[in-house]
BAFI-3210 file (N, C-alpha, C; in Angstrom, 3 decimals, decimal comma, padded with zeros to 6 digits):
// residues 331
n [1|2|3|4|5|6|7|8|9|10|11|12|13|14|15|16|17|18|19|20|21|22|23|24|25|26|27|28|29|30|31|32|33|34|35|36|37|38|39|40|41|42|43|44|45|46|47|48|49|50|51|52|53|54|55|56|57|58|59|60|61|62|63|64|65|66|67|68|69|70|71|72|73|74|75|76|77|78|79|80|81|82|83|84|85|86|87|88|89|90|91|92|93|94|95|96|97|98|99|100|101|102|103|104|105|106|107|108|109|110|111|112|113|114|115|116|117|118|119|120|121|122|123|124|125|126|127|128|129|130|131|132|133|134|135|136|137|138|139|140|141|142|143|144|145|146|147|148|149|150|151|152|153|154|155|156|157|158|159|160|161|162|163|164|165|166|167|168|169|170|171|172|173|174|175|176|177|178|179|180|181|182|183|184|185|186|187|188|189|190|191|192|193|194|195|196|197|198|199|200|201|202|203|204|205|206|207|208|209|210|211|212|213|214|215|216|217|218|219|220|221|222|223|224|225|226|227|228|229|230|231|232|233|234|235|236|237|238|239|240|241|242|243|244|245|246|247|248|249|250|251|252|253|254|255|256|257|258|259|260|261|262|263|264|265|266|267|268|269|270|271|272|273|274|275|276|277|278|279|280|281|282|283|284|285|286|287|288|289|290|291|292|293|294|295|296|297|298|299|300|301|302|303|304|305|306|307|308|309|310|311|312|313|314|315|316|317|318|319|320|321|322|323|324|325|326|327|328|329|330|331]
n.u [105,858|104,529|105,496|104,474|101,736|101,538|102,297|100,168|098,110|098,863|098,612|095,902|094,962|095,066|093,292|090,939|090,441|089,940|087,565|085,839|085,705|084,397|081,986|081,036|080,580|078,659|076,581|075,804|074,923|072,499|068,967|067,353|067,649|068,738|067,388|065,012|063,331|062,409|061,464|059,686|057,489|056,466|054,324|054,820|057,447|059,789|061,859|063,995|064,142|064,827|067,332|068,674|068,714|070,315|072,684|073,194|073,583|075,828|075,648|075,756|078,283|080,985|081,303|083,747|084,887|083,099|083,627|086,319|086,217|084,711|086,493|088,652|087,466|087,010|089,586|090,078|088,412|085,864|082,673|080,862|077,706|074,383|071,913|069,313|066,385|067,223|069,929|072,159|075,514|076,960|078,690|077,956|075,391|075,959|077,625|075,796|074,019|075,606|076,431|074,093|073,690|076,144|075,994|073,778|074,655|077,122|076,314|074,759|076,723|078,322|076,471|076,124|078,715|079,129|077,263|077,263|079,852|080,349|078,091|078,497|080,901|080,222|078,287|079,863|081,590|079,773|078,812|076,254|074,682|071,838|071,791|073,253|071,660|069,174|069,921|070,792|068,402|067,020|068,772|068,887|066,278|066,111|068,072|066,996|064,643|063,278|064,650|063,076|060,535|060,721|061,140|058,695|057,008|058,013|057,336|054,549|054,058|055,555|055,151|052,483|050,645|051,585|052,610|055,156|057,492|058,543|057,603|058,693|060,969|063,596|063,554|061,267|058,349|058,420|061,114|063,097|062,352|062,978|064,926|068,489|068,978|066,497|066,443|068,458|067,297|065,149|066,367|067,430|065,118|064,038|065,999|066,284|064,641|065,291|068,092|068,278|066,765|068,079|070,413|069,958|070,171|072,954|074,013|073,144|074,429|077,208|077,620|077,104|079,133|081,432|081,048|081,351|084,053|085,282|084,636|086,163|088,747|088,934|089,322|091,928|095,379|097,166|095,735|095,177|097,755|098,199|096,408|097,546|099,838|098,934|097,419|094,615|091,144|089,821|091,885|092,852|090,669|089,988|092,424|093,961|092,297|090,170|091,555|092,705|090,388|089,269|090,514|089,396|086,999|087,679|087,889|085,197|084,313|085,929|084,967|082,516|082,689|082,029|079,267|078,672|077,853|076,282|074,625|072,179|069,914|067,361|066,369|066,434|064,665|062,239|061,787|061,831|064,191|066,427|069,016|072,133|071,620|068,909|069,142|070,821|069,236|067,114|068,602|069,345|066,841|066,132|067,998|070,262|073,224|075,761|075,272|074,841|077,335|078,924|078,054|078,869|081,636|082,262|081,441|083,259|085,736|085,440|085,254|087,831|089,314|088,267|089,267|091,979|092,016|091,243|093,481|095,431|094,316|094,619|097,392|097,683|096,455|097,491|100,694|102,288|101,363|101,914|104,733|105,297|104,293|106,013|108,363|107,834|107,610|110,190|111,403]
n.v [075,425|073,899|074,952|077,505|076,960|075,887|078,127|079,854|078,418|078,564|081,295|081,500|080,950|083,182|084,829|083,316|083,271|085,984|086,261|084,605|086,009|088,417|087,312|086,057|088,256|089,732|087,894|087,714|090,273|090,332|090,570|088,820|085,588|082,138|081,170|082,535|081,230|079,166|080,144|082,238|081,023|079,617|080,012|079,602|080,014|081,821|084,648|083,532|080,948|081,536|082,713|080,492|078,844|080,420|080,182|077,449|077,256|078,792|081,481|083,448|084,279|086,645|088,110|087,829|085,686|083,672|083,485|082,693|080,194|078,838|078,973|077,466|074,950|074,666|074,351|071,712|070,592|070,522|071,539|072,166|071,774|071,598|074,095|073,433|071,494|068,760|068,720|067,714|067,000|069,554|068,939|066,313|066,739|068,284|066,580|064,615|065,681|066,696|065,068|065,094|067,814|068,370|066,566|067,579|070,187|069,772|068,298|070,277|072,223|070,775|070,452|073,130|073,869|072,000|072,742|075,558|076,340|075,244|076,485|079,286|079,537|078,752|080,680|082,961|082,438|082,352|084,955|087,383|085,883|083,643|081,632|082,818|085,067|083,885|082,180|084,102|085,391|083,320|082,631|085,013|085,232|083,079|083,934|086,241|085,397|084,658|082,178|080,799|081,147|079,771|077,256|076,724|076,852|074,686|072,591|072,716|072,204|069,828|068,137|068,358|068,713|067,107|064,861|063,726|063,965|063,758|066,122|066,838|066,130|063,607|060,927|058,252|056,977|054,195|053,631|052,123|049,516|049,061|047,766|047,953|049,268|050,455|052,141|053,957|055,166|056,328|058,255|059,814|060,774|062,405|064,351|065,569|067,839|069,856|070,134|070,926|073,325|074,903|075,280|076,911|079,763|080,155|078,924|080,591|083,039|082,334|081,429|083,764|085,356|083,991|084,197|086,977|087,281|085,650|087,004|089,288|088,195|086,995|089,104|089,823|090,450|088,302|086,054|086,566|086,385|083,670|082,490|083,392|081,881|079,531|077,824|075,779|076,795|075,581|074,832|077,357|078,491|076,625|075,984|078,333|080,709|079,933|079,059|081,406|082,862|081,513|082,295|084,552|083,250|081,251|082,537|082,991|080,340|079,549|081,196|080,077|077,883|078,153|078,098|075,425|074,495|076,497|077,471|076,373|076,883|077,891|076,036|073,651|074,259|074,734|072,300|070,548|069,173|067,359|068,900|070,755|073,470|073,820|073,039|075,042|077,256|076,718|076,811|079,531|080,766|079,745|080,870|079,350|079,342|077,771|076,068|077,875|079,181|077,021|076,595|079,048|078,883|076,742|077,863|080,028|078,679|077,297|079,469|080,589|078,399|078,246|080,623|079,977|077,756|079,065|080,703|078,720|077,593|079,679|079,550|077,130|077,614|080,022|080,632|082,788|083,513|081,116|081,022|083,211|082,307|080,137|081,597|083,210|081,244|080,476|082,350]
n.w [072,525|074,431|076,843|076,619|076,747|079,355|080,824|080,289|081,511|084,209|084,610|084,562|087,091|089,087|087,687|087,705|090,469|090,918|089,424|090,882|093,298|092,592|091,643|093,953|095,637|094,152|094,052|096,749|097,101|095,912|096,455|099,143|100,780|101,164|103,402|103,384|101,630|103,120|105,629|104,972|103,881|105,916|108,442|111,127|111,583|113,349|114,306|115,698|114,656|112,027|112,443|113,432|111,173|109,496|110,850|110,579|107,826|107,637|107,135|108,984|109,430|108,798|105,505|104,176|105,516|104,884|102,132|102,185|103,444|101,525|099,363|100,308|100,396|097,667|096,705|097,148|095,367|096,333|096,220|098,128|099,935|098,714|099,381|099,201|100,174|099,978|100,538|099,195|097,962|095,966|093,896|093,223|092,230|089,966|088,429|087,923|086,089|084,134|081,816|080,215|079,490|078,202|076,052|074,658|073,930|072,633|070,415|069,236|068,660|066,854|064,796|064,073|063,149|061,077|059,169|058,899|058,037|055,315|054,193|054,561|053,160|050,510|049,941|049,901|047,770|045,676|045,671|045,535|043,891|043,261|045,250|047,320|047,977|048,661|050,793|052,569|053,269|054,601|056,759|058,190|059,045|060,852|062,597|063,681|064,845|068,038|070,187|072,059|071,016|068,580|069,657|070,975|068,750|067,275|069,018|068,899|066,153|065,313|067,442|068,611|066,426|064,197|065,464|065,330|066,879|070,330|072,909|075,328|078,042|078,332|077,844|076,995|078,746|079,002|078,706|080,045|079,579|076,965|074,164|073,367|070,875|070,497|072,703|072,005|069,733|071,003|072,669|070,586|069,242|071,210|071,414|068,959|068,255|070,323|069,811|067,085|067,034|068,957|067,588|065,415|065,620|066,179|063,931|061,861|062,529|062,521|059,886|058,390|059,369|058,551|055,794|055,382|056,139|054,210|051,824|052,160|052,215|049,707|047,981|048,348|047,457|047,499|046,801|044,151|043,167|043,679|041,902|039,540|039,479|038,538|040,108|040,890|041,140|043,207|044,974|045,608|046,963|049,056|050,344|050,662|050,907|052,680|054,953|055,966|056,417|058,516|060,827|062,397|062,965|064,710|067,129|067,801|068,069|070,196|072,249|072,458|074,019|076,861|076,569|076,369|078,782|080,127|078,158|077,542|078,982|078,320|076,406|077,905|079,935|078,566|077,199|079,290|080,032|081,954|082,723|083,255|082,843|083,531|086,201|087,333|086,955|088,699|091,024|091,160|091,415|093,892|095,555|096,113|097,217|097,214|094,993|092,897|092,852|092,179|089,536|088,420|088,706|087,022|084,591|084,466|084,344|081,927|080,204|080,386|079,481|076,926|075,801|075,836|074,102|071,789|071,324|070,923|068,681|066,876|066,609|065,290|062,849|061,814|060,803|061,646|064,184|065,456|065,343|066,952|069,370|069,908|070,083|072,304|074,237|074,657|076,081]
ca.u [104,397|104,111|105,780|103,505|100,448|101,621|102,302|098,804|097,315|099,205|098,037|094,451|094,609|094,637|092,099|089,795|090,163|089,287|086,189|085,035|085,475|083,343|080,741|080,584|080,045|077,431|075,538|075,310|074,254|071,137|068,005|066,872|068,585|068,147|066,478|063,712|062,510|061,838|060,754|058,601|056,326|056,079|053,835|055,288|058,873|060,039|063,203|064,975|064,287|065,586|068,717|069,246|068,971|071,471|073,858|073,433|074,117|077,053|075,393|075,926|079,679|081,306|081,315|085,085|085,109|082,318|084,348|087,551|085,855|084,312|087,689|089,417|086,800|087,196|090,938|089,999|087,324|084,623|081,815|079,916|076,405|073,280|071,034|067,960|066,026|067,894|071,273|073,116|076,717|076,803|079,452|077,154|074,298|076,491|078,063|074,619|073,359|076,588|076,400|072,933|073,944|077,241|075,501|072,903|075,375|078,132|075,580|074,377|077,911|078,687|075,489|076,412|079,956|079,007|076,411|077,570|081,095|080,123|077,083|079,140|081,901|079,564|077,635|080,895|082,086|078,691|078,272|075,370|073,860|070,565|072,039|073,689|070,520|068,167|070,460|070,816|067,046|066,659|069,578|068,520|065,007|066,420|068,884|066,153|063,543|063,662|064,776|061,950|059,387|060,949|060,946|057,259|056,453|058,379|056,524|053,174|053,985|056,059|054,679|051,033|049,892|052,046|052,939|056,393|058,529|058,077|057,726|059,312|061,717|064,749|063,239|059,869|057,994|058,839|062,489|063,874|061,962|063,371|066,215|069,552|068,745|065,296|066,808|069,191|066,339|064,323|067,175|067,546|063,846|063,845|067,020|066,294|064,062|066,113|069,387|068,107|066,285|069,135|071,517|069,593|070,733|074,396|074,282|072,953|075,465|078,531|077,685|077,240|080,454|082,398|080,842|081,981|085,509|085,690|084,558|087,306|089,968|088,949|089,781|093,322|096,318|097,883|094,939|095,421|099,061|098,052|095,764|098,503|100,806|098,323|096,688|093,200|090,267|089,514|093,024|092,905|089,596|090,001|093,707|094,496|091,277|089,437|092,432|092,818|089,078|088,910|091,192|088,430|085,944|088,173|087,540|083,800|084,216|086,523|084,051|081,315|082,915|081,184|077,889|078,464|077,192|075,272|073,884|070,980|068,905|066,035|065,941|066,195|063,463|061,048|061,592|061,894|065,350|067,138|070,415|072,723|070,948|067,714|069,577|071,312|068,086|066,435|069,466|069,246|065,527|066,076|069,120|071,139|074,534|076,790|074,954|075,077|078,782|079,438|077,792|079,702|083,021|082,357|081,385|084,509|086,795|085,223|085,590|089,288|089,772|087,886|090,245|093,229|091,839|091,238|094,872|096,103|093,786|095,322|098,739|097,599|095,998|098,334|102,103|102,862|101,015|102,631|106,120|105,334|104,079|107,260|109,360|107,521|107,816|111,621|111,927]
ca.v [075,544|073,309|075,919|078,596|076,489|075,792|079,494|080,358|077,721|079,127|082,649|081,406|080,795|084,464|085,318|082,571|083,741|087,289|086,054|084,061|087,073|089,294|086,547|085,846|089,514|090,071|086,961|088,067|091,568|090,126|090,520|087,510|084,575|080,794|080,955|083,132|080,243|078,271|080,852|083,086|080,181|078,917|081,028|079,328|080,322|083,118|085,171|082,588|079,855|082,058|082,869|079,143|078,404|081,166|079,599|076,132|077,471|079,583|082,835|084,395|084,686|087,752|087,703|087,388|084,350|082,755|083,251|081,961|078,791|078,269|078,843|076,327|073,741|074,580|073,865|070,245|070,254|070,375|072,693|072,334|071,103|072,440|074,614|072,932|070,541|067,468|068,906|066,881|067,717|070,244|068,207|065,170|067,254|068,725|065,408|063,846|066,294|067,167|064,367|065,501|069,137|068,273|065,892|068,506|071,326|069,298|067,997|071,554|072,844|070,005|070,798|074,497|073,899|071,180|073,389|076,978|076,535|075,163|077,456|080,592|079,478|078,726|081,969|083,939|082,140|082,708|086,225|088,092|084,951|083,219|080,904|083,777|085,894|083,060|081,741|085,279|085,598|082,275|082,675|086,189|084,915|082,247|084,719|087,234|084,759|084,235|080,721|080,222|081,127|078,653|076,021|076,517|076,565|073,308|071,691|072,697|071,625|068,456|067,311|068,369|068,553|065,989|063,716|063,107|064,005|064,081|067,546|067,113|065,048|063,027|059,552|057,864|056,358|052,791|053,596|051,059|048,222|048,981|047,193|048,963|050,073|051,262|053,209|054,959|055,906|057,121|059,436|060,634|061,441|063,461|065,385|066,181|069,173|070,834|070,351|071,688|074,686|075,659|075,505|077,788|081,094|080,096|078,576|081,795|084,020|081,879|081,380|085,133|085,847|083,380|084,770|088,287|087,111|085,102|088,070|090,170|087,474|086,718|090,307|090,105|090,293|087,037|085,082|086,852|085,800|082,210|082,141|083,651|080,783|078,369|076,970|075,637|077,612|074,814|074,948|078,750|078,750|075,750|075,941|079,654|081,660|079,435|079,001|082,757|083,313|080,801|082,851|085,201|082,318|080,488|083,297|082,719|078,968|079,495|081,819|079,249|076,778|078,268|077,741|073,988|074,241|077,483|078,017|075,589|077,097|078,064|074,773|072,651|074,641|074,560|070,886|069,779|068,285|067,457|069,231|071,748|074,755|073,792|072,955|076,346|078,163|076,429|077,294|080,993|081,101|079,358|081,491|078,263|079,927|076,818|075,574|078,966|079,369|075,900|076,888|080,165|078,414|075,955|078,808|080,779|077,786|077,049|080,700|080,676|077,321|078,630|081,607|079,263|076,972|079,999|081,088|077,569|077,458|080,684|079,063|076,047|078,113|081,122|080,396|083,941|083,368|079,956|081,408|084,112|081,486|079,442|082,570|083,616|080,133|080,279|083,445]
ca.w [072,635|075,698|077,904|076,440|077,258|080,818|081,354|080,228|082,520|085,518|084,670|084,747|088,511|089,687|086,985|088,225|091,834|090,797|088,959|091,980|094,295|092,078|091,593|095,323|096,150|093,434|094,445|098,077|097,041|095,415|097,573|099,558|101,241|101,117|104,524|103,082|100,931|104,133|106,696|104,472|103,570|107,130|109,392|112,477|111,682|113,981|114,086|116,251|113,696|110,891|112,865|113,513|109,807|108,993|111,500|109,963|106,483|107,710|106,651|110,070|109,474|107,876|104,104|103,772|106,068|104,055|100,876|102,461|103,672|100,227|098,527|100,806|099,917|096,222|096,432|097,179|094,428|097,091|095,956|099,218|099,874|098,271|100,430|098,982|101,236|099,914|101,118|098,493|097,516|094,684|092,877|092,772|091,403|088,679|087,667|087,550|084,938|083,158|080,518|079,417|078,923|077,244|074,851|073,940|073,374|071,684|069,187|068,628|068,088|065,667|063,774|063,629|062,366|059,872|058,161|058,689|057,293|053,859|053,781|054,439|052,094|049,197|049,744|049,544|046,422|044,754|046,193|044,632|043,131|043,853|046,493|048,336|048,405|049,330|052,081|053,448|053,780|055,565|057,976|058,982|059,700|062,012|063,537|064,336|065,583|069,395|070,288|072,800|070,111|067,665|070,414|071,147|067,433|066,946|069,846|068,380|064,813|065,203|068,536|068,822|065,182|063,366|066,326|064,868|067,897|071,692|073,189|076,628|078,644|077,654|077,490|077,101|080,023|078,974|078,191|080,682|079,020|075,560|073,810|073,222|069,674|070,731|073,639|071,243|068,928|071,919|072,971|069,383|068,984|072,206|071,286|067,630|068,252|071,062|069,172|065,849|067,313|069,640|066,652|064,301|065,794|065,997|062,529|061,053|062,816|062,104|058,423|057,886|059,766|057,652|054,468|055,358|056,141|052,926|050,820|052,355|051,860|048,272|047,269|048,671|046,347|047,502|046,057|042,729|042,869|043,649|040,630|038,466|039,456|037,907|041,043|040,583|041,986|044,421|045,896|046,055|047,931|050,227|051,043|050,981|051,377|053,851|056,119|056,521|056,884|059,744|062,005|063,295|063,364|065,856|068,333|068,124|068,548|071,522|073,207|072,540|074,955|078,057|076,253|076,489|080,065|080,502|077,035|077,224|080,027|077,710|075,803|078,945|080,676|077,727|076,875|080,540|079,956|083,243|082,508|084,148|082,679|084,373|087,600|087,779|087,015|089,969|092,091|091,230|091,943|095,294|096,274|096,560|096,987|096,748|093,656|091,953|092,751|091,405|088,130|087,984|088,593|085,793|083,478|084,409|083,872|080,505|079,481|080,310|078,595|075,571|075,324|075,576|072,879|070,660|071,063|070,321|067,326|066,068|066,314|064,315|061,552|061,333|061,162|062,338|065,604|065,972|065,552|068,106|070,567|070,173|070,512|073,668|075,167|074,889|076,916]
c.u [103,888|104,339|104,803|102,147|100,448|101,609|100,898|097,918|097,598|098,607|096,533|094,061|094,231|093,410|090,852|089,425|089,469|087,839|085,309|084,755|084,328|081,996|080,164|079,955|078,717|076,287|074,959|074,669|072,820|070,172|067,567|068,006|067,943|067,158|065,091|062,779|061,827|060,962|059,562|057,333|055,831|055,615|054,328|056,770|059,043|061,473|064,284|065,208|065,089|067,052|069,411|069,580|070,195|072,759|074,208|074,077|075,418|076,891|075,558|077,363|079,908|081,520|082,693|085,418|084,308|083,057|085,607|087,268|085,453|085,531|088,554|088,785|087,008|088,579|091,013|088,875|086,028|083,805|080,765|078,640|075,325|072,449|069,583|067,637|066,768|069,307|072,320|074,360|076,502|077,528|078,661|076,006|074,792|076,897|076,889|073,978|074,320|076,532|075,242|073,196|075,072|076,790|074,663|073,701|076,485|077,478|075,179|075,574|078,372|077,762|075,767|077,636|079,781|078,189|076,856|078,835|080,895|079,088|077,694|080,165|081,257|078,868|078,651|081,410|081,054|078,024|077,453|074,467|072,599|070,778|072,415|072,505|069,483|068,668|070,520|069,453|066,726|067,467|069,247|067,166|065,262|067,227|068,022|065,063|064,018|063,662|063,602|060,703|059,522|060,737|059,465|056,579|056,772|057,576|055,111|053,082|054,352|055,567|053,177|050,275|050,291|052,373|054,185|057,415|057,922|058,383|058,368|060,062|062,878|064,494|061,735|059,613|058,499|060,272|063,274|063,536|062,374|064,694|067,223|069,317|067,530|065,578|067,552|068,240|065,446|065,068|067,223|066,262|063,606|064,834|066,975|065,806|064,873|067,442|069,241|067,717|067,350|070,303|071,211|070,211|072,235|074,796|074,179|074,072|076,832|078,656|077,820|078,618|081,533|082,262|081,517|083,503|086,009|085,663|085,742|088,608|090,066|089,504|091,261|094,240|096,978|097,088|095,066|096,763|098,981|097,395|096,740|099,561|100,235|097,597|095,216|092,365|089,936|090,643|093,103|091,883|089,790|091,307|094,165|093,432|090,614|090,305|092,595|091,493|088,683|089,520|090,225|087,339|086,369|087,855|086,112|083,641|084,817|085,620|082,748|081,467|082,104|079,731|077,617|077,754|076,042|074,391|072,581|069,876|067,503|065,521|065,607|064,946|062,199|060,752|061,714|063,011|066,161|068,633|070,899|072,042|069,714|068,085|070,027|070,188|067,317|067,269|069,403|067,916|065,413|067,175|070,035|072,580|075,590|076,525|075,218|076,572|079,426|079,235|078,661|081,158|083,202|082,328|082,667|085,653|086,651|085,537|087,098|089,855|089,430|088,849|091,582|093,133|091,819|092,660|095,645|095,605|094,394|096,685|098,724|097,266|096,964|099,785|102,730|102,580|101,768|104,092|106,261|105,157|105,354|108,331|109,123|107,783|109,282|112,207|112,102]
c.v [074,980|074,282|077,089|078,201|076,403|077,170|080,081|079,700|078,273|080,516|082,628|081,401|082,128|085,054|084,630|083,021|085,100|087,165|085,543|085,109|087,973|088,562|086,342|087,108|089,873|089,166|087,311|089,450|091,441|090,034|089,095|086,586|083,200|080,533|081,526|082,138|079,300|079,037|081,663|082,293|079,401|079,945|080,809|079,643|081,725|083,555|084,219|081,426|080,316|082,234|081,514|078,608|079,124|080,632|078,250|076,292|078,273|081,008|083,886|084,906|085,873|087,241|087,193|086,017|083,311|082,446|082,428|080,479|078,111|078,033|077,675|075,020|073,556|074,045|072,351|069,728|069,929|071,648|072,907|071,547|072,091|072,890|074,242|071,878|069,214|067,508|068,004|067,680|068,329|069,492|067,025|065,629|067,647|067,531|064,570|064,369|066,748|066,404|064,799|066,836|069,108|067,615|066,848|069,594|070,916|068,933|069,281|072,227|072,104|070,339|072,191|074,526|073,171|071,865|074,814|077,179|076,360|076,159|078,842|080,628|079,548|080,051|083,040|083,711|082,552|084,016|086,943|087,203|084,557|082,516|081,856|084,576|085,070|082,581|082,902|085,527|084,584|082,393|083,900|086,000|084,099|083,019|085,695|086,604|084,345|082,714|080,098|080,158|079,991|077,320|075,723|076,192|075,136|072,299|071,581|071,961|070,148|067,537|067,204|068,054|067,298|064,730|062,984|062,960|064,277|065,542|067,845|065,886|064,577|061,599|059,340|057,169|054,923|052,628|052,424|049,681|048,045|048,247|048,314|049,865|050,974|052,396|054,332|055,808|056,790|058,397|060,382|061,411|062,576|064,616|066,121|067,628|070,172|071,140|071,237|073,132|075,510|075,973|076,574|079,174|081,116|079,777|079,811|082,797|083,604|081,838|082,780|085,703|085,283|083,944|086,132|088,198|086,593|086,167|089,029|089,504|087,280|087,898|090,602|089,783|088,921|085,933|085,317|086,274|084,282|081,749|082,342|082,562|079,514|077,436|076,931|076,468|076,900|074,925|076,369|079,010|077,941|075,817|077,315|080,588|081,187|079,433|080,367|083,266|082,658|081,426|083,617|084,258|081,517|081,207|083,009|081,309|078,832|080,091|081,041|078,112|076,937|077,914|076,263|073,630|075,203|077,961|077,326|075,780|077,154|076,738|073,738|072,983|074,384|073,082|069,977|068,744|068,440|067,677|070,300|073,099|074,859|073,775|074,321|077,369|077,964|076,944|078,800|081,406|080,787|079,962|080,419|078,676|078,905|076,309|076,641|079,197|078,220|076,108|078,010|079,749|077,609|076,871|079,602|079,930|077,531|078,288|080,844|079,599|077,641|079,651|080,944|078,448|077,867|080,430|079,947|077,329|078,467|080,153|077,950|076,555|079,126|080,865|081,560|083,878|082,199|080,291|082,321|083,335|080,726|080,392|082,987|082,512|079,894|081,353|082,975]
c.w [073,962|076,856|077,837|077,009|078,773|081,465|081,365|081,272|083,918|085,681|084,860|086,223|089,151|089,000|087,505|089,631|091,795|090,348|090,092|093,048|093,841|092,069|092,984|095,894|095,482|093,859|095,812|098,120|096,539|096,592|097,873|099,963|101,113|102,248|104,250|102,392|101,907|105,114|106,180|104,175|104,781|108,163|110,816|112,666|112,257|113,707|114,609|115,290|112,484|111,245|112,972|112,121|109,227|109,606|110,871|108,588|106,484|107,240|107,738|110,177|108,545|106,454|103,677|104,333|105,282|102,760|101,114|102,695|102,356|099,347|098,998|100,363|098,416|095,874|096,481|096,282|095,155|096,906|097,041|099,027|099,477|099,464|100,211|100,043|101,170|100,482|100,467|098,126|096,127|093,576|092,339|091,874|090,010|087,826|087,198|086,276|083,852|081,830|079,622|078,723|077,903|075,949|074,005|073,236|072,410|070,363|068,470|067,974|066,836|064,501|063,210|062,723|061,042|058,785|057,875|057,862|055,784|053,359|053,590|053,326|050,718|048,904|049,352|048,128|045,375|045,185|045,128|043,818|043,869|045,184|047,624|048,868|049,162|050,691|053,064|054,072|054,871|056,853|058,817|059,660|060,965|063,056|064,330|065,196|066,975|069,495|071,038|071,926|069,107|068,381|070,604|069,821|067,006|067,748|069,299|067,054|064,811|066,315|068,630|067,534|064,409|064,164|065,839|065,993|069,271|072,016|074,542|077,107|077,790|077,205|077,600|078,439|080,104|078,484|078,771|080,124|077,556|075,390|073,544|072,014|069,845|071,704|072,913|070,402|069,798|072,325|071,777|069,108|069,970|072,032|069,960|067,686|069,083|070,385|067,942|066,150|068,029|068,724|065,620|064,425|065,583|064,575|061,643|061,279|062,303|060,590|057,826|058,210|058,842|056,237|054,362|055,333|054,798|051,833|050,931|051,921|050,350|047,485|047,514|047,493|046,321|046,810|044,552|042,294|042,772|042,347|039,463|038,370|038,843|038,838|040,669|041,554|043,284|045,437|046,450|047,152|049,198|051,013|051,504|051,578|052,659|055,096|056,769|057,053|058,197|060,990|062,910|063,777|064,583|067,161|068,761|068,679|069,942|072,586|073,337|073,540|076,244|077,801|076,297|077,784|080,309|079,381|076,712|078,255|079,425|077,166|076,870|079,753|079,856|077,496|078,095|080,484|081,242|083,054|083,468|084,042|083,547|085,850|088,125|087,844|088,323|091,143|092,254|091,837|093,439|096,142|096,874|096,261|096,533|095,337|092,601|091,769|091,990|089,912|087,599|087,828|087,314|084,578|083,326|083,878|082,376|079,667|079,318|079,390|077,147|074,994|074,996|074,291|071,647|070,314|070,421|068,903|066,379|065,644|065,274|062,921|060,968|061,740|061,906|063,833|066,223|066,241|066,768|069,400|070,925|070,682|071,955|074,663|075,472|075,788|078,361]
res [m|l|k|y|t|l|t|r|l|i|m|m|i|p|t|l|i|g|i|t|i|v|s|f|l|v|m|h|l|a|p|g|e|p|t|d|m|v|t|d|l|n|p|q|a|n|l|a|a|k|a|r|l|r|e|i|y|g|l|d|k|p|l|h|l|q|y|w|n|w|l|k|n|l|s|t|l|d|l|g|r|s|m|s|p|d|r|r|p|v|r|d|k|i|l|e|r|l|p|v|t|l|s|l|n|i|l|s|m|f|f|i|i|a|i|s|l|p|l|g|l|w|a|a|v|k|a|g|g|f|f|d|r|s|s|t|v|f|v|f|i|f|f|a|a|p|s|f|w|l|a|l|l|g|m|w|l|f|g|v|k|l|h|w|l|p|i|s|g|l|t|a|i|n|h|d|q|m|e|s|s|a|k|f|m|d|y|a|r|h|l|i|m|p|v|v|i|s|s|l|g|g|l|a|g|l|s|r|y|l|r|g|n|m|l|e|i|i|r|q|d|f|l|t|t|a|r|a|k|g|l|s|e|r|v|v|i|w|k|h|a|l|r|n|a|l|i|p|v|i|t|i|l|g|l|s|v|p|g|l|v|g|g|s|v|i|m|e|s|i|y|a|i|p|g|l|g|q|l|f|y|v|g|v|m|g|r|d|y|p|l|v|m|g|g|l|v|i|g|a|v|l|t|l|v|g|n|l|l|a|d|l|g|y|a|l|v|d|p|r|v|r|d|q|a|f|k|g|s|k|i]
***
């Protein structure tokens, strides 16, 4: 299995390079340049000033040379400097906001898994009953409702009308003067609404997906055989049915890994949370090429890692996949 994992990691390198080439080309095909954000708003900026700015940013070089220089810097984990007025290193900007985005999305994913799995399982076991029908209605409402509309509705209800939760930011104004326990509660109060609302759509989709898989597995002959051997219904459902139903769900969870960074743009923008989603949105609007490429590289790496984790998860859940992985690793 270790050799199989190392082989997959090595194969990720050419895939990642191909993704960066396509992303680099598409980004430069978009209309506008970083210099436009400076010169278009300055009536005194002439063509010579714009050409000087393009030279400073390295935009006057051929596109393949720009990519080669960026790729050489990437090999040393240098993502370049932002083209925004602060000219800070992109890596510093990302590391500064990474903990906020990871905290928000990891909490959301934990919330989704902790509720959707038992919800989908129980709905499948009680298929056609009151719980199944009522849960179906509620999850489809949350699945169909736009997340930005739910976010605004939550701000109006819990923040403006009831005054239970703050509606923006990550901390209160007097956060630095609070004690440790009060600081923790302050973080929690600011994260409750974004975490819950960003989880509703994924919770609804994953629970319905698991319910469908469970209904299909429950009808299989091997479960009838397990019951005929005298196994209890709990063992049949939790040990045999659920384990097989989780195999397709692992794919969804693996593909959810890139969302740990890029999936919170809407929530961070609405709730004014200083995370990576908000940072990359500002970078796209400002045509900040190094910052945008840094975000795309992180998203690409997480996508490849998510696919690898999904394959490893298959091997852990399904012995047939695990045997094939071991067999392939010995070749």
